[in-house]
C-alpha positions as CSV (number, residue, x, y, z in Angstrom):
1,C,5.7,-15.4,-15.6
2,I,5.2,-12.4,-13.5
3,N,5.2,-10.4,-16.4
4,D,2.0,-8.6,-15.2
5,L,0.2,-5.2,-13.0
6,L,1.2,-5.8,-9.4
7,S,-0.9,-3.6,-7.3
8,F,0.5,-2.5,-3.8
9,L,-1.1,-0.6,-1.2
10,S,0.8,1.8,0.9
11,F,-0.2,3.7,4.1
12,S,1.2,6.6,5.7
13,L,-0.3,8.8,8.4
14,S,-1.1,12.2,6.6
15,F,-3.5,14.6,5.2
16,S,-3.0,14.8,2.1
17,L,-5.1,13.0,-0.8
18,G,-3.7,9.8,-2.4
19,A,-1.8,9.3,-5.2
20,L,-1.3,6.4,-7.6
21,Y,2.5,6.0,-8.9
22,S,3.4,3.4,-12.1
23,R,6.7,2.1,-12.3
24,K,8.1,-0.7,-14.5
25,F,11.3,-2.5,-13.8
26,T,13.0,-6.1,-14.0
27,I,13.4,-8.7,-11.4
28,D,15.2,-12.2,-12.2
29,G,14.9,-11.2,-15.7
30,E,11.4,-10.3,-16.0
31,Q,9.7,-7.0,-16.5
32,I,6.8,-5.9,-14.2
33,S,4.5,-3.2,-14.0
34,L,4.2,-2.0,-10.7
35,Q,1.3,0.4,-9.3
36,V,1.6,2.1,-6.4
37,Q,-2.0,3.6,-4.4
38,D,-0.5,5.8,-1.5
39,T,-3.3,5.9,0.4
40,P,-2.8,8.5,3.7
41,F,-6.4,8.3,4.7
42,V,-5.7,6.6,8.3
43,S,-6.6,8.0,11.6
44,L,-6.3,6.7,15.1
45,E,-9.0,6.5,17.9
46,D,-7.1,7.3,21.1
47,E,-8.5,5.6,24.0
48,N,-8.1,1.7,22.3
49,D,-6.1,2.2,19.4
50,T,-8.9,1.3,17.4
51,I,-8.4,2.1,13.3
52,C,-11.0,4.2,11.8
53,C,-11.1,3.4,7.9
54,Q,-13.1,5.2,5.5
55,E,-14.8,3.4,2.5
56,Q,-11.7,4.5,-0.1
57,I,-9.5,2.5,2.5
58,N,-11.8,-0.1,2.2
59,R,-12.0,-0.2,-1.5
60,S,-8.1,0.2,-1.6
61,I,-7.5,-3.1,0.7
62,Y,-9.7,-5.3,-1.5
63,W,-7.7,-3.6,-4.6
64,A,-4.1,-4.5,-3.6
65,D,-1.7,-8.0,-3.9
66,G,0.4,-6.5,-1.0
67,F,0.5,-3.8,1.5
68,V,3.3,-1.5,2.5
69,F,3.1,0.0,5.9
70,V,5.2,2.9,6.4
71,Y,6.0,5.1,9.1
72,S,8.5,8.1,10.3
73,I,10.3,7.2,13.0
74,T,10.4,11.0,13.7
75,D,6.4,10.6,14.8
76,Y,5.6,8.0,17.3
77,D,1.8,8.5,16.5
78,S,2.7,7.0,12.8
79,Y,4.2,3.5,14.4
80,R,1.8,3.3,16.6
81,V,-1.1,3.1,13.9
82,I,0.4,-0.1,12.2
83,R,-1.3,-2.6,14.5
84,P,-5.0,-1.7,14.1
85,L,-4.7,-0.9,10.4
86,H,-2.8,-4.5,9.9
87,Q,-5.9,-5.9,12.3
88,H,-8.2,-4.1,9.9
89,I,-6.3,-5.5,6.9
90,R,-7.2,-9.5,8.3
91,K,-10.5,-8.8,9.1
92,I,-11.1,-8.1,5.5
93,H,-8.5,-10.8,3.9
94,P,-9.1,-13.6,7.1
95,N,-7.1,-16.4,5.0
96,A,-5.4,-14.7,2.3
97,N,-1.5,-15.0,2.0
98,I,-0.7,-11.5,1.1
99,P,2.6,-10.1,1.2
100,L,3.4,-7.4,3.9
101,L,6.5,-4.7,4.3
102,L,7.1,-2.8,7.1
103,M,9.1,0.5,6.1
104,A,10.4,2.7,8.6
105,N,11.2,6.0,6.9
106,K,13.3,9.7,7.7
107,G,16.2,7.2,8.7
108,D,18.6,10.3,8.3
109,L,16.7,12.6,11.1
110,L,18.4,10.3,13.9
111,R,18.2,13.4,16.0
112,A,14.5,13.5,16.1
113,R,14.1,9.8,16.1
114,Q,10.9,8.6,18.4
115,V,10.8,5.6,17.5
116,S,13.6,3.1,17.7
117,T,15.2,0.6,15.2
118,K,14.0,-2.4,18.1
119,E,11.2,-1.4,18.0
120,G,10.7,-1.5,14.4
121,H,11.9,-5.4,14.3
122,Q,9.5,-5.8,17.2
123,L,6.6,-4.9,15.1
124,A,8.1,-6.7,11.9
125,N,8.4,-10.0,14.1
126,E,4.8,-9.5,15.1
127,L,3.3,-9.1,11.9
128,S,5.6,-11.5,10.2
129,C,6.8,-9.6,7.9
130,P,10.1,-7.9,6.3
131,Y,11.4,-4.5,8.0
132,S,13.7,-2.0,6.2
133,E,14.6,1.8,8.0
134,V,15.3,4.1,4.7
135,S,15.8,7.7,3.7
136,A,13.7,8.4,0.8
137,R,15.2,12.0,0.8
138,E,18.6,10.7,0.6
139,N,18.7,7.3,-0.8
140,C,15.5,5.7,-3.2
141,E,18.0,3.0,-3.6
142,G,16.8,1.5,-0.4
143,V,13.4,2.2,-0.8
144,H,13.6,0.4,-4.4
145,E,15.0,-2.6,-2.8
146,A,12.0,-2.9,-0.1
147,F,9.7,-2.9,-3.0
148,K,11.6,-5.5,-5.1
149,Q,11.9,-8.0,-2.1
150,L,8.0,-7.5,-1.7
151,C,7.6,-8.0,-5.1
152,Q,9.8,-11.6,-5.1
153,E,7.4,-12.7,-2.2
154,L,4.5,-12.2,-4.0
155,S,6.0,-13.7,-7.1
156,R,6.6,-16.8,-4.7
157,I,3.1,-16.8,-3.3
158,I,2.2,-16.6,-7.4
159,G,4.2,-20.1,-8.0
160,N,2.8,-22.1,-5.3
161,C,-0.8,-21.3,-6.6
162,N,-0.7,-24.2,-8.1
163,G,-1.9,-23.2,-11.4
164,E,-4.4,-20.7,-9.9
165,K,-4.6,-17.2,-11.7
166,R,-2.9,-14.3,-9.4
167,R,-6.8,-13.0,-8.8
168,G,-7.6,-16.5,-6.5
169,L,-5.2,-15.0,-4.1
170,H,-8.1,-12.3,-3.1
171,L,-11.5,-11.7,-3.3
172,V,-12.8,-10.2,-6.4
173,R,-11.6,-6.8,-6.4
174,P,-12.5,-3.4,-8.0
175,K,-10.0,-1.4,-10.3
176,S,-8.1,0.6,-8.9
177,P,-10.0,3.0,-6.6
178,N,-8.2,6.5,-8.1
179,M,-9.4,5.0,-11.4
180,Q,-12.9,4.6,-10.1
181,E,-13.1,8.6,-9.3
182,L,-11.5,9.9,-12.5
183,K,-13.9,7.5,-14.8
184,R,-16.7,9.4,-12.7
185,R,-15.4,12.5,-13.1
186,L,-15.0,12.4,-16.9
187,K,-18.2,11.0,-17.1
188,Q,-19.4,13.8,-15.5
189,A,-18.0,16.1,-17.5
190,L,-19.0,14.5,-20.8
191,S,-22.7,14.6,-19.5
192,S,-22.1,18.4,-18.6
193,K,-20.6,19.3,-21.9
194,G,-23.2,17.3,-23.4
195,K,-26.0,18.9,-22.1
196,A,-24.3,22.4,-22.7
197,T,-24.6,21.6,-26.2
198,T,-27.6,20.4,-26.8
199,M,-28.8,23.9,-25.3
200,L,-27.1,25.7,-27.9
């Protein structure tokens, strides 16, 4: 039974703050809850293609059950960052059987393409993971199907764990990075409110 919360980490090359998304959908007749942590805090050192990971990225890597690598077909740098990021994840989880998905976005912007479909397939073969080229703007069904495929792969891995708990797939991990930050802010706000009341 996979009627549980499945957590996936989605990486994209941008400069916005991360976001946490939750969705429920049905796979093979069972309803599951999917939680996606969008983590855009990735940068690449140009000289030797090494990844610069902040502490929050590392916390997110420990938190996730699976990983979605997203690049834009119109931005070669977003493609180039995938390999070192994958190597970094493997350093943290050297022996874990963690499902991966490589997703090329902005498939509708063919005139601005910088990354070929062939390069996408080559990278997916190198990472031993499925590959999808989608347009989140024009057809969200492609994104939905890609995540569904990833959840099915995780379900297969869980089924092969010989009765071990899902958490046994990984190291003991923290709760969602965003939840930790929200709890810290709430505690800080309550503490400040209590001090203000005392002063009155």
